[in-house]
C-alpha positions as a Python dict, from the first residue, in 0.01 Angstrom:
ca = {
    (1, 'M'): (0, 0, 0),
    (2, 'L'): (-325, -47, -187),
    (3, 'A'): (-664, -15, -23),
    (4, 'V'): (-863, -330, 35),
    (5, 'E'): (-1236, -368, 54),
    (6, 'E'): (-1407, -660, 219),
    (7, 'G'): (-1512, -915, -37),
    (8, 'E'): (-1374, -1009, -374),
    (9, 'D'): (-1106, -762, -484),
    (10, 'I'): (-922, -731, -815),
    (11, 'F'): (-568, -592, -809),
    (12, 'L'): (-427, -483, -1144),
    (13, 'T'): (-98, -295, -1162),
    (14, 'K'): (122, -259, -1468),
    (15, 'T'): (443, -165, -1290),
    (16, 'G'): (623, -360, -1023),
    (17, 'G'): (790, -276, -698),
    (18, 'E'): (696, -82, -389),
    (19, 'N'): (346, -232, -419),
    (20, 'G'): (243, -430, -114),
    (21, 'I'): (-82, -587, -227),
    (22, 'P'): (-304, -715, 55),
    (23, 'G'): (-591, -940, -47),
    (24, 'G'): (-830, -962, 243),
    (25, 'V'): (-1122, -1198, 280),
    (26, 'D'): (-1304, -1387, 3),
    (27, 'A'): (-1166, -1473, -340),
    (28, 'D'): (-934, -1204, -476),
    (29, 'Q'): (-761, -1170, -814),
    (30, 'F'): (-398, -1065, -831),
    (31, 'W'): (-311, -958, -1187),
    (32, 'I'): (56, -977, -1275),
    (33, 'V'): (89, -787, -1600),
    (34, 'M'): (407, -726, -1795),
    (35, 'P'): (600, -547, -1942),
    (36, 'D'): (760, -331, -1670),
    (37, 'F'): (878, -565, -1396),
    (38, 'S'): (1249, -530, -1469),
    (39, 'N'): (1382, -530, -1112),
    (40, 'N'): (1066, -472, -913),
    (41, 'P'): (832, -769, -868),
    (42, 'Q'): (489, -731, -711),
    (43, 'T'): (464, -819, -341),
    (44, 'I'): (150, -1016, -256),
    (45, 'E'): (98, -992, 117),
    (46, 'D'): (-169, -1250, 196),
    (47, 'L'): (-243, -1497, -79),
    (48, 'E'): (-504, -1753, 17),
    (49, 'L'): (-420, -2072, -172),
    (50, 'D'): (-717, -2254, -325),
    (51, 'I'): (-920, -1931, -296),
    (52, 'D'): (-739, -1638, -461),
    (53, 'E'): (-658, -1634, -832),
    (54, 'I'): (-326, -1527, -984),
    (55, 'V'): (-368, -1392, -1337),
    (56, 'I'): (-54, -1379, -1552),
    (57, 'A'): (-93, -1153, -1858),
    (58, 'E'): (109, -1005, -2142),
    (59, 'I'): (397, -1252, -2126),
    (60, 'H'): (448, -1565, -2333),
    (61, 'A'): (353, -1809, -2059),
    (62, 'S'): (58, -2041, -2099),
    (63, 'S'): (89, -2262, -1790),
    (64, 'T'): (274, -2294, -1462),
    (65, 'T'): (535, -2509, -1638),
    (66, 'D'): (649, -2191, -1816),
    (67, 'L'): (717, -2020, -1481),
    (68, 'N'): (1004, -2067, -1237),
    (69, 'F'): (919, -2113, -870),
    (70, 'S'): (1168, -2052, -589),
    (71, 'Q'): (1173, -2007, -213),
    (72, 'N'): (1346, -1714, -39),
    (73, 'G'): (1316, -1760, 336),
    (74, 'N'): (942, -1769, 414),
    (75, 'D'): (845, -1621, 78),
    (76, 'A'): (770, -1782, -258),
    (77, 'I'): (881, -1617, -582),
    (78, 'I'): (753, -1672, -933),
    (79, 'S'): (961, -1564, -1230),
    (80, 'F'): (955, -1589, -1607),
    (81, 'S'): (1253, -1571, -1838),
    (82, 'A'): (1491, -1468, -1555),
    (83, 'T'): (1258, -1186, -1442),
    (84, 'D'): (1093, -1203, -1099),
    (85, 'L'): (721, -1135, -1141),
    (86, 'A'): (589, -1161, -785),
    (87, 'V'): (689, -1236, -428),
    (88, 'F'): (426, -1406, -213),
    (89, 'L'): (494, -1332, 152),
    (90, 'A'): (474, -1619, 403),
    (91, 'T'): (396, -1869, 126),
    (92, 'D'): (551, -2211, 72),
    (93, 'V'): (669, -2243, -288),
    (94, 'N'): (556, -2606, -316),
    (95, 'Q'): (208, -2515, -197),
    (96, 'L'): (194, -2223, -442),
    (97, 'E'): (307, -2434, -737),
    (98, 'N'): (74, -2724, -657),
    (99, 'N'): (-229, -2550, -506),
    (100, 'G'): (-225, -2198, -650),
    (101, 'I'): (-505, -2099, -887),
    (102, 'F'): (-341, -1957, -1201),
    (103, 'R'): (-497, -1813, -1517),
    (104, 'F'): (-291, -1712, -1821),
    (105, 'I'): (-404, -1446, -2066),
}
């Protein structure tokens, strides 16, 4: 698990899996950076919709229409080109797709 400070945090990891990323209070940035997510997506523990930003980098996606959104139990999953990028715990996929703040680099 990564350490969290109070306030606006930026989480940038270049490899997936085994990373439980807790956001905390205020607006956080969760960077989802390729290329090494083969079978190990990031796990975002407490995304705050309409507050936290999800930054997608180093893949050929330019908008949410390039991503695939799915629901697995209580968790939302985003994927690109048949590769799971991130799992958002206790998040409704429809809320994520419609109310998530995404930036593509």
